[in-house]
N, C-alpha and C positions, 0 to 999 in steps of 0.2 A: 468319370475317370477313376474315382476312388473304388467304385464297385468293380471296374475292370481290373484294377491292380490287385484287389483281394482275390478275384477269381484266378488271376495269373499266379499268385502266390500259392493258392490251393493246388493248381495244376503242377506247379513246380515241386511241391511236396510229394505229389504222386510220382513224378518222374525220378526224384531223388531217392525215394524209397525203393524203387525198382532197381536202381543201380547198386545200392548198398546191400540189398538182401541177397542171400545165396540161393534161395528157393522161392521164386516169384512166378505167379501165373496171372497173366492179364486176362480180362474177360469182358463180356458184354452182358447187359442186364436190362430187362424191360418187364413191366407189369402194371397192375391196376392199383389205384388209391381209393380210399374212402375217408375223406377229411371233413372235419367241422371246426368251428371256433367256439371257445368257451369264454364268456364274459364274467369276471369276478370282481368283487369289491376290493379296491386297493388296500384299504385299511384292515379289514377283517379276513380277507381271503375267501369269503363265502361266495359261492356261485350265484350269479344273478340271472343268467340266461345261457342257453346252449342252442346254437344254430344247428339245424339238421345236417346230416352227412351228405356230401356231394361226391359223386364218382369222378375220377380223373385217372391219369396215368403217369408213369415215370419211365425214363429211358436214359441210359448212359453207360459208362465204363467203370471198371473196378480193377484193383490189383490185390490178389490174395498172396500174402507174404508170410511164409512159415518162419517162426522164430524158434520152434522146438517141435518134437514129434506131436505134442498135444496142443500147442499154442500158436496162434497166428494173429496178424493184424490185417484188416481189410479197409483201406481207404477207397472211397467211391466219389465219382463226379456225376451227378444225376440232374436231369431236367425233370421237374415235378409240377403237375397241375393240381392245385389245392383249392381251398376256399370253403364255401358252405352255402346252404340255401334255407329259406324260411318262408312259410306261407301264413299270411295274416289276412283274415276276411276274404279268403279265396284268391288273393293276389300273391303270387310267388316272386320272391326276390332271390337272385343268385349272385354270389360273389365269387368271381374267378380270379384267383391269385396264382401266379406262376413264379417258381423259384428255381435257382440253381443250387442244389443241396450238396454239401460235402460232409457225409458221415465218415467217421473213422472208428471202426468197430474192432474191439478185442474179441477173439473167438477161441473157445475151448472146443477141441475136436475129440469126438468119441464115437464108438459104435460103428466104425468103418464107413464114415461119410457124413455123420451128423455133426452139427456145430451149434453151440449156444453162443449168442453174441450180444454185446452191448457196447455203447460208446456215445460220445457227443456228436452232434450234427449242427453245422452252421449253414443257414440258408440265405441266399442273396436274391432279393426280390427283383424280378424283371418286368412284371406288369401286374396291374390290378384293375378289374372292371366289375361294375355292378350292372346287372340286367334285370329290368322290371317292365312287364307289359310290352315286351318287344323293343324297349329302348335301352341302349347300352351307353354307360357313362364311364369315362376313364377316372378312376379314383386312386391312382397310384400315389398321388400327393398325400393321401390320408394315412399311408402305411409307412412304418419304419423300414429302412432298406435292408436291415439284417435281422434274422430270426435265429434264435438258438434253441436247441432241443436235445432230448436224450432218446436214443433209439435202442430198442431191445427186441430180441426175437430168436428164431430158430431157423436153420437152413440145413439142406441135405444135398450132397453132390454125389453123382454116380461115377462109375469107373471111366466113363467116356468124357467127363467134364461137364455134363449137363446136370443142372441142379434146380432146386426150388427154394424160395426164400419167403418167410413170413415175419413181419415185424410190426411193432407199435412204436409210434414216435410221440413222446410227451413234449409239448411246448413248454418252454421255460421263460420266455421273455414276452413283453408286450409288443404286439405287432401293429397297434394303432397309435397314431400321433394325437397329441392334444387331449388326452383323457386324464384329467386330474384325479378323478375319484374311482375310476375303473381301469382294469387292464384286460386285454383280450389275447388269448393264446391259441395257436394252431395245435390240434391233436389229430392223429390219423393212423389208419391201418394201411399196410402195404402187403401185397402178395405178388411175387414175381418169379420169373424164370431167368436163369443165367447160364452162360457157357464159358468155361475156362479153357483158354488155348493151351495146347501141349500139356494137358493135365495128366498126371500119373499118381498113383497111390504108393 
C-alpha cells in the first residue's frame, strides 16, 4: 500500500506540473537499457565486484515543461527492466529487477533541438527474480523497495516532436537488504526514442 501511495504521489506531481505550467508538451517514450549492479565495501567505498550488464527495456510517459526559452523541467513515469548477470564456472545467473522509475530532469536547451539534462530519479521496485540453470526464484524480499539515483544525459527533438534520448543513471542507494558490510547499487545506460504531442519550436 505504501508503494502504491508513493506512485500515486509521483503521478500527482506530473499532473500538477501540467496544470501550472504555461508551455507543456506531453509525450511517450520507449527504449533499451543496459543495467548492472556494483557491490562496494560499506566502510571504505571500494568496489568489491561488478555484475555484468543485462539488456532490458523502458517505456512510459513524460511531460516537457518550458520554464524559459532555454530551460525546461521534464518529469517522467517509466517502467524499467533492470538487474544484471554473472557467469561462474560456466553457469550463468541472471537477476531481473523491475522498477517504476520517476526521474525529474532539469534541461538546458540549445542548438535548435538539443538538450543537456540531469536530475534525481526515484525507483519503486515491483518485482525481483533470480534465474539459474532454468530455475526461477522470487527474490523480491531481498531487495529494498525504493532506489534513488542520479540521471544525466543528452537528448534531441526534431520539429515534428520525434526525438532521441541517451542517459546514464548512477545508483546512489543500497538496493539489497541485510548487508552490514557491503552495499549494492544499480547503474545503467538508457537509449530511447520519444514523441511529444502538439510540439512546436
